[in-house]
DOKOLRO-558240 format. One record per residue: residue number from 1; x, z, y of N, C-alpha, C in turn. Coordinates in pm, whole numbers, plus 50000, padded with zeros to 5 digits. Each point is the difference from the previous one (the first is absolute). Layout:
REM DOKOLRO-558240
VOVEX:k:n.east:n.up:n.north:ca.east:ca.up:ca.north:c.east:c.up:c.north
VOVEX:NUM:X:Z:Y:X:Z:Y:X:Z:Y
...
***
This chain:
REM DOKOLRO-558240
VOVEX:k:n.east:n.up:n.north:ca.east:ca.up:ca.north:c.east:c.up:c.north
VOVEX:1:52113:45241:79366:49974:50107:50096:49851:50005:50035
VOVEX:2:49954:50120:50036:49859:50020:50033:49989:50069:50136
VOVEX:3:49888:49975:50068:49974:50066:50127:49881:50093:49982
VOVEX:4:50018:50127:50038:49892:50097:49996:49961:50038:50142
VOVEX:5:49869:50004:50027:49950:50032:50133:49896:50111:49986
VOVEX:6:50033:50117:50052:49912:50116:49997:49939:50018:50139
VOVEX:7:49876:49956:50016:49932:50008:50129:49927:50133:50008
VOVEX:8:50047:50090:50085:49935:50129:50016:49923:50007:50131
VOVEX:9:49916:50101:50012:49924:50017:50123:50088:50032:50119
VOVEX:10:50118:50056:49975:50093:50037:50107:50122:49909:50004
VOVEX:11:50060:49977:49882:50120:49916:49997:49995:49903:49883
VOVEX:12:50078:49895:50012:50014:49900:49894:50145:50001:49951
VOVEX:13:50017:50008:49869:50133:49994:49939:50014:49865:49931
VOVEX:14:50110:49933:50024:50027:49869:49939:50134:50011:49926
VOVEX:15:50003:49955:49875:50123:50013:49922:50023:49878:49913
VOVEX:16:50126:49969:49980:50043:49898:49904:50044:50072:49874
VOVEX:17:49946:49959:49885:50037:50058:49871:50058:49892:49911
VOVEX:18:50103:50037:49925:50059:49901:49910:49916:49986:49874
VOVEX:19:50043:49919:49907:49920:49970:49881:49984:50122:49909
VOVEX:20:50080:50103:50020:49987:50124:49923:49923:50108:50075
VOVEX:21:49944:49964:50115:49920:50097:50075:50081:50097:50083
VOVEX:22:50122:49966:50033:50084:50085:50083:49991:49952:50145
VOVEX:23:49976:50093:50092:49989:49963:50141:50137:49961:50054
VOVEX:24:50009:49878:50054:50125:49950:50055:50005:50015:50152
VOVEX:25:49884:49981:50065:49990:50013:50145:49863:50057:50034
VOVEX:26:49993:50074:50109:49871:50058:50039:49997:50025:50150
VOVEX:27:49882:49976:50060:49977:50029:50140:49857:50049:50016
VOVEX:28:49973:50068:50111:49862:50040:50028:49970:49984:50148
VOVEX:29:49870:49987:50031:49958:49990:50139:49859:50058:50014
VOVEX:30:49964:50048:50119:49864:50050:50022:49899:49888:49975
VOVEX:31:49894:50030:49926:49900:49899:49969:49914:49970:50123
VOVEX:32:50004:49877:50051:49917:49966:50116:49851:50002:49964
VOVEX:33:49916:50042:50092:49856:49995:49977:49948:49857:50009
VOVEX:34:50077:49913:50065:49964:49860:50008:50060:49925:49881
VOVEX:35:49916:49932:49925:50046:49935:49877:50101:49889:50025
VOVEX:36:49979:49918:50103:50093:49892:50029:50137:50054:50041
VOVEX:37:50000:50112:50072:50127:50063:50036:50071:50052:49876
VOVEX:38:49922:50048:49904:50059:50046:49874:50071:49885:49929
VOVEX:39:49934:49884:49990:50062:49885:49933:50129:49959:50070
VOVEX:40:49998:50002:50133:50119:49963:50076:50114:50098:49976
VOVEX:41:49968:50130:50000:50102:50102:49977:50054:49992:49857
VOVEX:42:49913:49971:49906:50042:49986:49861:50098:49883:49985
VOVEX:43:49966:49887:50060:50088:49883:49992:50136:50030:50062
VOVEX:44:50001:50068:50115:50126:50033:50067:50084:50094:49913
VOVEX:45:49934:50095:49935:50071:50097:49917:50067:49930:49881
VOVEX:46:49927:49914:49933:50057:49930:49884:50111:49904:50043
VOVEX:47:49984:49943:50119:50103:49910:50052:50134:50073:50016
VOVEX:48:49995:50131:50022:50121:50079:50015:50067:50039:49871
VOVEX:49:49935:49974:49886:50059:50032:49870:50105:49896:49961
VOVEX:50:50096:50044:49922:50100:49908:49946:49935:49903:49903
VOVEX:51:49910:50053:49917:49930:49919:49900:49869:49948:50057
VOVEX:52:49974:49872:49981:49874:49940:50045:49937:49911:49893
VOVEX:53:50062:49998:49882:49950:49917:49890:49938:50093:49895
VOVEX:54:49867:49995:49984:49929:50094:49914:49925:49927:49889
VOVEX:55:49991:50066:49884:49917:49947:49891:49852:50022:50031
VOVEX:56:49969:50115:50058:49862:50035:50031:49999:50117:50097
VOVEX:57:49882:50025:50056:49981:50111:50094:49886:50087:49950
VOVEX:58:50020:50132:50005:49894:50095:49973:49965:50073:50128
VOVEX:59:49870:50016:50027:49955:50061:50124:49903:50114:49969
VOVEX:60:50030:50120:50049:49909:50113:49987:49932:50025:50132
VOVEX:61:49867:50006:50000:49924:50016:50124:49902:50116:49989
VOVEX:62:49976:50073:50111:49905:50111:49998:49857:49951:50018
VOVEX:63:49959:49911:49911:49868:49938:50010:49899:50072:49912
VOVEX:64:49881:50020:50051:49893:50062:49922:49914:49894:49931
VOVEX:65:50021:49873:50035:49930:49891:49932:50089:49876:50005
VOVEX:66:50025:49942:49882:50084:49881:49989:49926:49895:49918
VOVEX:67:49997:49878:50050:49953:49887:49921:50121:49949:49922
VOVEX:68:50012:50040:49876:50120:49970:49922:50008:49855:49957
VOVEX:69:49890:49929:50005:50003:49857:49968:50073:49922:50108
VOVEX:70:49979:50039:50126:50057:49926:50112:50117:50070:50067
VOVEX:71:50021:50128:49966:50106:50075:50066:49965:50039:50142
VOVEX:72:49870:50008:50029:49954:50041:50132:49972:50149:50001
VOVEX:73:50060:50071:50096:49973:50142:50018:49878:50013:50091
VOVEX:74:49892:50049:49946:49872:50001:50071:49993:50114:50101
VOVEX:75:50038:50121:49958:49995:50114:50090:50113:50097:49968
VOVEX:76:50038:50078:50100:50115:50089:49991:49961:50143:50034
VOVEX:77:50082:50094:49953:49970:50140:50026:50055:50048:50134
VOVEX:78:50122:49957:50035:50063:50052:50121:50057:49891:50091
VOVEX:79:49946:49879:49987:50040:49889:50086:49875:49928:50050
VOVEX:80:50008:49947:50120:49886:49929:50059:49999:49854:49959
VOVEX:81:50031:49972:49875:50000:49863:49949:49874:49978:49919
VOVEX:82:49947:49879:50005:49881:49965:49923:50014:49859:49944
VOVEX:83:49972:49985:49871:49997:49869:49933:50124:49915:50031
VOVEX:84:50115:50058:49977:50126:49931:50028:50052:49930:49873
VOVEX:85:50032:49871:50007:50049:49924:49884:50148:50028:49974
VOVEX:86:50030:50120:49962:50139:50044:49990:50080:49916:49900
VOVEX:87:49941:49974:49884:50075:49924:49899:50038:49862:50053
VOVEX:88:49904:49928:50056:50026:49865:50052:50101:50003:50115
VOVEX:89:49985:50096:50090:50089:50007:50116:50144:50029:49960
VOVEX:90:50019:50091:49904:50138:50034:49960:50060:49889:49914
VOVEX:91:49917:49932:49921:50050:49882:49928:50047:49894:50099
VOVEX:92:49927:49984:50110:50038:49902:50102:50133:50040:50065
VOVEX:93:50020:50130:50021:50123:50045:50064:50123:49979:49914
VOVEX:94:49988:50031:49870:50119:50004:49916:50004:49894:49890
VOVEX:95:49893:49920:49988:49998:49885:49909:50024:50039:49854
VOVEX:96:49948:50115:49959:50010:50045:49861:49867:50065:49960
VOVEX:97:49975:50017:49868:49876:50065:49957:49992:50145:50049
VOVEX:98:49880:50043:50034:49979:50135:50054:49889:50069:49922
VOVEX:99:50025:50125:49960:49900:50083:49934:49965:50117:50092
VOVEX:100:49871:50018:50028:49953:50104:50092:49917:50102:49924
VOVEX:101:50026:50127:50027:49923:50106:49932:49994:50125:50088
VOVEX:102:49903:50083:49972:49985:50130:50066:50129:50081:49984
VOVEX:103:50046:50063:50108:50130:50066:49997:50006:50118:49904
VOVEX:104:49892:50079:49991:50002:50115:49908:50006:49954:49855
VOVEX:105:49941:49886:49971:50005:49947:49864:50142:49956:49964
VOVEX:106:50068:49940:50096:50138:49959:49975:50092:50121:49987
VOVEX:107:49976:50103:50080:50082:50121:49988:49980:50065:49864
VOVEX:108:49876:50006:49955:49972:50056:49868:50064:49919:49890
VOVEX:109:49992:49867:50012:50064:49913:49901:50150:50027:49993
VOVEX:110:50062:50012:50116:50144:50026:50007:50036:50130:49929
VOVEX:111:49923:50106:50028:50030:50129:49938:49973:49998:49850
VOVEX:112:49903:49921:49956:49971:49993:49857:50115:49937:49923
VOVEX:113:50075:49912:50066:50114:49934:49934:50113:50098:49970
VOVEX:114:49997:50116:50063:50104:50100:49981:49962:50104:49894
VOVEX:115:49882:49979:49936:49949:50096:49903:49953:49927:49875
VOVEX:116:49971:50079:49896:49942:49941:49880:49862:49944:50033
VOVEX:117:49953:49899:49926:49866:49944:50025:49890:50105:49981
VOVEX:118:49935:50040:50108:49897:50103:49999:49895:49967:50106
VOVEX:119:49899:50088:50012:49904:49992:50109:50057:50079:50118
VOVEX:120:50033:49930:50106:50065:50062:50115:49911:49985:50122
VOVEX:121:49965:50112:50060:49927:49999:50127:50101:50018:50112
VOVEX:122:50008:49899:50087:50093:50006:50112:49923:50030:50127
VOVEX:123:50051:50097:50076:49940:50037:50128:50105:49989:50108
VOVEX:124:49973:49920:50102:50091:49991:50113:49934:50065:50121
VOVEX:125:50068:50098:50056:49952:50067:50120:50096:49964:50112
VOVEX:126:49957:49909:50085:50082:49952:50111:49914:49998:50125
VOVEX:127:50009:49894:50081:49910:49988:50114:49857:50016:49952
VOVEX:128:49967:49932:49892:49872:50017:49934:50020:50055:49860
VOVEX:129:49897:49987:49916:50009:50043:49860:49961:49882:49912
VOVEX:130:50086:49971:49904:49970:49896:49903:50021:50054:49859
VOVEX:131:49940:49933:49903:50019:50044:49861:49982:49882:49907
VOVEX:132:50051:50016:49879:49988:49894:49900:50008:50062:49861
VOVEX:133:49946:49927:49904:50011:50039:49859:50078:49890:49928
VOVEX:134:50108:50040:49935:50083:49907:49924:49991:50038:49853
VOVEX:135:49957:49908:49917:49983:50027:49857:50098:49914:49922
VOVEX:136:50094:50066:49933:50102:49929:49923:50069:49892:50084
VOVEX:137:50037:50041:50123:50075:49915:50094:49920:49878:50048
VOVEX:138:49869:50009:49995:49913:49897:50054:49904:50062:50102
VOVEX:139:49980:49932:50112:49911:50049:50105:49855:49991:49954
VOVEX:140:49926:50110:50013:49855:49998:49979:49936:49957:50131
VOVEX:141:49950:49877:50005:49946:49947:50125:49865:50058:50038
VOVEX:142:49941:50080:49912:49871:50061:50031:50013:50129:50080
VOVEX:143:50124:50047:50018:50023:50129:50065:50091:49981:50121
VOVEX:144:49961:50057:50115:50097:50021:50107:49994:49917:50125
VOVEX:145:49931:49885:49999:50004:49917:50120:49951:50073:50124
VOVEX:146:49897:50080:49985:49939:50065:50117:50088:50110:50060
VOVEX:147:50092:50055:49920:50087:50106:50051:49924:50125:50037
VOVEX:148:50066:50088:50076:49940:50128:50036:49899:49993:50112
VOVEX:149:49989:49884:50063:49907:49987:50113:49854:50010:49956
VOVEX:150:49969:49947:49882:49861:49994:49957:49960:50113:49906
VOVEX:151:50091:50094:49975:49965:50120:49924:49955:50107:50099
VOVEX:152:49875:50047:49984:49942:50094:50096:49985:50138:49937
VOVEX:153:50038:50103:50078:49989:50138:49955:49954:50088:50116
VOVEX:154:49946:50116:49964:49964:50096:50104:50127:50069:50050
VOVEX:155:50020:49996:50130:50117:50061:50061:49959:50060:50134
VOVEX:156:50021:50130:50012:49958:50073:50121:49853:49977:50032
VOVEX:157:49918:50000:49894:49856:49990:50019:49946:49860:50021
VOVEX:158:50087:49898:49991:49956:49863:50022:50046:49911:49884
VOVEX:159:49925:49891:49978:50041:49902:49901:50101:49906:50065
VOVEX:160:50125:50004:49949:50111:49932:50066:50079:49919:49899
VOVEX:161:50055:49888:50046:50092:49920:49918:50121:50085:49963
VOVEX:162:50039:49995:49873:50116:50077:49954:50124:49965:50080
VOVEX:163:50019:49873:50029:50116:49955:50076:50004:50061:50139
VOVEX:164:49883:50025:50056:49992:50047:50139:50059:50140:50017
VOVEX:165:49997:50082:49891:50052:50136:50015:50118:50033:49908
VOVEX:166:50038:49908:49910:50108:50031:49906:50119:49905:50008
VOVEX:167:49993:49897:50081:50109:49902:50010:50114:50050:50088
VOVEX:168:50109:49924:50001:50111:50032:50089:49959:49997:50145
VOVEX:169:49917:49905:50037:49949:49991:50138:49920:50125:50034
VOVEX:170:49917:50045:49905:49919:50119:50022:50087:50125:50013
VOVEX:171:50109:50006:49924:50091:50114:50009:50058:50011:50141
VOVEX:172:50042:49887:50056:50054:50001:50136:49893:50043:50100
VOVEX:173:49879:49947:49984:49892:50033:50093:49960:50147:49991
VOVEX:174:50005:50056:49879:49955:50138:49980:50107:50102:50035
VOVEX:175:50124:49973:49959:50107:50100:50013:50105:49964:50105
VOVEX:176:49990:49882:50057:50092:49961:50107:50141:49970:49951
VOVEX:177:50016:49980:49868:50131:49972:49943:49989:49898:49888
VOVEX:178:50106:49923:49982:50008:49915:49882:50041:50086:49881
VOVEX:179:49970:49949:49881:50030:50076:49878:50145:50042:49993
VOVEX:180:50091:49915:50044:50143:50031:49991:50040:50121:50082
VOVEX:181:49918:50035:50100:50034:50111:50090:49928:50129:49965
VOVEX:182:49919:49998:49894:49922:50118:49964:50074:50083:49895
VOVEX:183:50022:50125:50032:50063:50094:49907:49907:50117:49965
VOVEX:184:49901:50026:50083:49911:50115:49986:49918:49990:49870
VOVEX:185:50014:50096:49908:49926:49997:49874:49848:50004:50020
VOVEX:186:49954:50066:50106:49856:50007:50024:49943:49863:50036
VOVEX:187:50076:49922:50077:49955:49866:50034:49999:49912:49875
VOVEX:188:50104:50011:49919:50004:49920:49877:49888:50040:49905
VOVEX:189:49961:50126:50001:49888:50044:49917:49870:49930:50044
VOVEX:190:49980:49990:50131:49881:49933:50052:50004:49851:49968
VOVEX:191:50117:49940:50014:50015:49858:49969:49971:49974:49852
VOVEX:192:50056:50084:49914:49982:49980:49857:49854:50020:49959
VOVEX:193:49931:50093:50067:49858:50021:49970:49918:49874:50035
VOVEX:194:50035:49939:50113:49930:49877:50041:50028:49886:49903
VOVEX:195:50124:49990:49956:50034:49895:49904:49931:50024:49866
VOVEX:196:49993:50126:49959:49939:50036:49873:49855:49953:49990
VOVEX:197:49927:50008:50109:49858:49967:49996:49975:49859:49949
VOVEX:198:50073:49904:50051:49983:49863:49952:50069:49975:49868
VOVEX:199:50112:50065:49979:50078:49979:49878:49921:50042:49877
VOVEX:200:49926:50109:50009:49918:50045:49888:49899:49892:49961
VOVEX:201:49938:49940:50100:49903:49894:49974:50065:49882:49929
VOVEX:202:50119:49960:50047:50069:49886:49940:50042:50029:49856
VOVEX:203:50048:50120:49976:50041:50037:49864:49880:49998:49906
VOVEX:204:49886:50052:50047:49880:50003:49916:49954:49859:49962
VOVEX:205:50015:49906:50091:49955:49862:49978:50099:49921:49914
VOVEX:206:50131:50019:50025:50100:49914:49936:50063:50059:49875
VOVEX:207:49992:50132:49982:50056:50069:49882:50144:49958:49971
VOVEX:208:50090:50020:50095:50139:49956:49981:50082:50097:49915
VOVEX:209:50113:49950:49951:50096:50086:49929:50094:50068:50097
VOVEX:210:50017:49941:50118:50087:50057:50102:49951:49954:50136
VOVEX:211:50021:50084:50101:49974:49964:50139:50134:49990:50071
VOVEX:212:50024:49889:50068:50124:49980:50075:49964:49988:50148
VOVEX:213:50066:50079:50084:49970:50000:50143:50119:49947:50078
VOVEX:214:49973:49902:50087:50103:49941:50083:49954:49987:50143
VOVEX:215:50064:49910:50075:49967:49983:50141:50082:50092:50088
VOVEX:216:49982:49988:50130:50081:50077:50095:49973:50149:49993
VOVEX:217:49882:50041:49953:49971:50142:49976:50045:50039:49860
VOVEX:218:49980:49911:49904:50041:50028:49862:50149:50022:49985
VOVEX:219:50079:49947:50093:50145:50025:50000:50027:50150:49998
VOVEX:220:49911:50078:50060:50021:50144:50014:49916:50080:49900
VOVEX:221:49969:49939:49887:49920:50069:49899:50062:50133:49959
VOVEX:222:50133:50008:50000:50066:50126:49963:49953:50116:50087
VOVEX:223:49956:49970:50122:49957:50105:50093:49857:50048:49972
VOVEX:224:49920:49914:49930:49861:50043:49981:49950:49986:49856
VOVEX:225:50093:49973:49905:49957:49987:49862:49943:50130:49945
VOVEX:226:50057:50115:50039:49952:50128:49948:49856:50028:50041
VOVEX:227:49966:49994:50131:49860:50023:50036:49906:49891:49948
VOVEX:228:50049:49876:49991:49917:49892:49947:49961:50030:49855
VOVEX:229:50098:50038:49919:49971:50032:49860:49911:50122:49988
VOVEX:230:50018:50095:50091:49917:50120:49999:49854:49965:50029
VOVEX:231:49978:49916:50101:49863:49962:50034:49936:49915:49889
VOVEX:232:50079:49917:49935:49949:49924:49886:49961:50094:49886
VOVEX:233:50084:50098:49975:49974:50096:49891:49870:50075:50023
VOVEX:234:49972:50031:50125:49877:50072:50034:49876:49921:49962
VOVEX:235:50012:49867:49995:49885:49914:49976:49992:49949:49856
VOVEX:236:50094:50041:49917:49997:49958:49860:49880:50059:49927
VOVEX:237:49947:49922:49907:49892:50046:49914:50035:49961:49856
VOVEX:238:49926:50052:49902:50028:49959:49861:49990:49849:49979
VOVEX:239:49921:49931:50084:49983:49856:49985:50088:49919:50095
VOVEX:240:50064:50068:50094:50084:49930:50097:50135:50070:50010
VOVEX:241:50097:49944:49929:50137:50051:50005:50084:49904:50083
VOVEX:242:50089:50055:50081:50078:49917:50090:50137:49967:49942
VOVEX:243:50043:49876:50015:50130:49957:49948:50113:50046:50090
VOVEX:244:50124:49981:49958:50114:50033:50086:49997:49917:50129
VOVEX:245:50051:50062:50106:50014:49930:50129:50149:49983:50028
VOVEX:246:50041:49877:50026:50141:49971:50022:50022:49929:50133
VOVEX:247:50115:50022:50057:50040:49926:50120:50044:49860:49960
VOVEX:248:49962:49901:50079:50046:49864:49975:50152:49996:50001
VOVEX:249:50057:49927:49906:50146:49992:49994:50057:49919:50115
VOVEX:250:49917:49907:50053:50042:49920:50116:49886:50000:50102
VOVEX:251:49971:50116:50059:49879:50014:50082:49994:49908:50121
VOVEX:252:50113:49971:50061:49999:49917:50121:50002:49851:49964
VOVEX:253:50070:49965:49893:50020:49859:49965:49916:49954:49882
VOVEX:254:49905:50083:49957:49921:49966:49881:49926:49868:50017
VOVEX:255:49945:49975:50118:49926:49875:50021:50093:49880:49991
VOVEX:256:50118:50012:50060:50097:49889:49996:50036:49965:49856
VOVEX:257:50030:50101:49920:50032:49973:49859:49878:49943:49927
VOVEX:258:49881:50048:50037:49878:49947:49941:49977:49855:50037
VOVEX:259:50039:49961:50121:49991:49859:50041:50081:49913:49904
VOVEX:260:50119:50047:49968:50087:49928:49906:49936:49993:49861
VOVEX:261:49955:50116:49950:49942:50006:49866:49878:49909:49990
VOVEX:262:49917:50002:50103:49876:49923:49996:50028:49850:50012
VOVEX:263:50091:49962:50088:50035:49859:50013:50056:49945:49869
VOVEX:264:50083:50079:49934:50055:49958:49870:49886:49981:49899
VOVEX:265:49906:50094:50001:49888:49993:49906:49910:49879:50027
VOVEX:266:49965:49981:50126:49907:49892:50036:50059:49864:49973
VOVEX:267:50128:49985:50030:50061:49868:49986:50078:49984:49870
VOVEX:268:49972:50092:49904:50052:49987:49864:50151:49984:49992
VOVEX:269:50068:50082:50082:50146:49999:49994:50045:50112:49907
VOVEX:270:50093:49973:49910:50049:50104:49911:50080:50100:50081
VOVEX:271:49981:50128:49964:50066:50104:50078:50141:50023:49954
***
């Protein structure tokens, strides 16, 4: 059995997966801004599971900088945590090997396992914006750690972080509604235009065969795929053609499944 931990800026999902990657148990809780409170809540949550014996743990974190040698998360996009030894702390809690990785990279890895080996650009639009490039089911570690926070574009006459105006948090601040409550096509057109601005840049840099969109906003891709594709089409040139855009097959649980896939890969367990 494996334990997957998806640490989000708003909520944390914890799940037990069997050796075939099937979720057996799952719980979630609001992510505390205090790191020690997070560890305590995590321990309590796992204590409530039927299964407590794990081969390994995979952890997805919204970190913009990770020391992968030590498993220390240096900085985060939507949490007030700094230089937290997540790998060591979770190993201490559960007494098993722990693999820590950026959450968008794990989500992309998970989605790549459901497709033929290709270049896959994964975009998660949730509280913040994250992205990853997966090449033949392997994470490209040179792409994605910084997320949408460090991509700057002109917006309303100012140079602004892409995440600040195109993320799920920005949608709530701008329109007063969460994505799940938005039906107005005009609002979705504005949202898709904001997403397009950064997406074009990522496509130009990564040259993917497909773009997969997930996260709490990506769940509703069906509502804005038409204007998104229209805005992308407007920006096509003979030298820049855009690949298909697809909804994540498991938009909410992609990170959890990626935790499993990555832990299996890191600790050389046959799938």
